[in-house]
C-alpha positions as CSV (number, residue, x, y, z in Angstrom):
1,M,-16.3,-0.5,7.0
2,V,-15.4,2.5,8.7
3,L,-14.4,5.9,6.9
4,E,-11.8,8.3,8.8
5,V,-12.3,11.8,8.2
6,A,-9.3,14.5,8.8
7,I,-9.4,18.2,7.9
8,L,-6.0,19.0,7.1
9,N,-5.0,22.6,7.7
10,I,-1.8,23.3,6.1
11,K,0.7,25.9,6.9
12,E,0.6,29.2,4.7
13,G,2.4,28.3,1.4
14,M,3.4,25.1,2.2
15,S,0.3,23.4,0.1
16,K,2.6,22.2,-3.0
17,D,5.0,20.8,-0.9
18,F,2.5,19.0,1.3
19,E,0.9,17.3,-2.0
20,Q,4.0,16.1,-3.1
21,S,5.1,14.6,0.3
22,F,1.3,13.1,0.4
23,A,1.9,11.5,-3.1
24,H,4.8,9.6,-1.4
25,A,3.1,9.0,2.0
26,S,0.0,7.5,0.4
27,S,1.9,4.5,-0.9
28,I,2.6,3.8,3.1
29,I,-1.1,4.0,4.1
30,A,-2.1,2.0,1.0
31,S,0.2,-0.9,2.0
32,M,-1.4,-1.4,5.6
33,K,-3.8,-4.0,6.5
34,G,-7.5,-3.3,6.4
35,Y,-6.8,-0.2,4.2
36,L,-9.5,0.0,1.3
37,S,-9.3,3.3,-0.4
38,H,-8.6,6.9,0.2
39,Q,-9.1,10.2,-1.5
40,L,-7.2,13.6,-0.5
41,K,-9.3,16.9,-1.8
42,K,-8.4,20.4,-1.8
43,C,-10.8,23.0,-0.5
44,I,-12.2,25.7,-3.0
45,E,-12.8,28.4,-0.7
46,V,-9.7,27.9,1.8
47,E,-6.8,27.4,-0.2
48,S,-4.7,25.9,2.5
49,Q,-7.1,23.4,3.5
50,H,-7.5,19.8,2.3
51,I,-9.6,16.7,3.3
52,L,-8.5,13.2,3.6
53,L,-11.0,10.4,3.7
54,V,-9.6,6.9,4.1
55,N,-11.9,3.7,4.1
56,W,-10.6,1.2,6.6
57,E,-12.0,-2.5,6.8
58,T,-12.3,-1.6,10.8
59,L,-11.5,1.0,13.3
60,E,-8.9,-1.2,14.8
61,D,-7.1,-1.4,11.5
62,H,-6.5,2.3,11.7
63,G,-6.1,3.0,15.3
64,T,-4.2,0.0,16.4
65,G,-2.6,-1.4,13.0
66,F,-1.6,1.8,11.2
67,R,-1.0,4.4,14.1
68,K,1.0,1.7,16.0
69,S,3.0,0.7,13.1
70,P,6.7,1.4,12.1
71,Q,5.2,2.7,8.9
72,Y,3.3,5.5,10.9
73,Q,6.5,6.6,12.0
74,E,7.6,7.5,8.3
75,W,3.9,8.9,7.7
76,K,4.5,11.3,10.6
77,E,7.9,12.4,9.4
78,L,6.7,13.4,5.7
79,L,3.5,14.8,6.7
80,H,3.2,16.1,10.5
81,H,5.4,19.3,10.3
82,F,2.7,20.8,7.3
83,Y,-0.2,21.0,9.7
84,K,-1.3,24.0,11.5
85,P,-3.3,23.1,13.8
86,F,-2.6,19.7,14.1
87,P,-5.9,17.9,12.5
88,Q,-8.8,16.1,14.5
89,V,-9.4,12.8,13.2
90,F,-13.1,11.3,13.3
91,H,-14.5,7.7,12.2
92,Y,-17.8,7.2,10.7
93,K,-19.7,4.1,10.0
């Protein structure tokens, strides 16, 4: 199992809209091959920050399977305009 970790800094005043869009986008990621589970948590100290934790069966399921899929284009359209700066993503085993 591989854990994807992304700290998401959301543009000022857009956290509620982001959370609503993420609720829709979560069904996209959950439908992908190798997806196991995910959590989105809101930071207590920094109101505009969230952390996304996604468990994948393999690194390839995320990097190749999801990121190179047509579904990823929809994910990007729903979420990427909320980020400032664009998040770094790390993987752990």
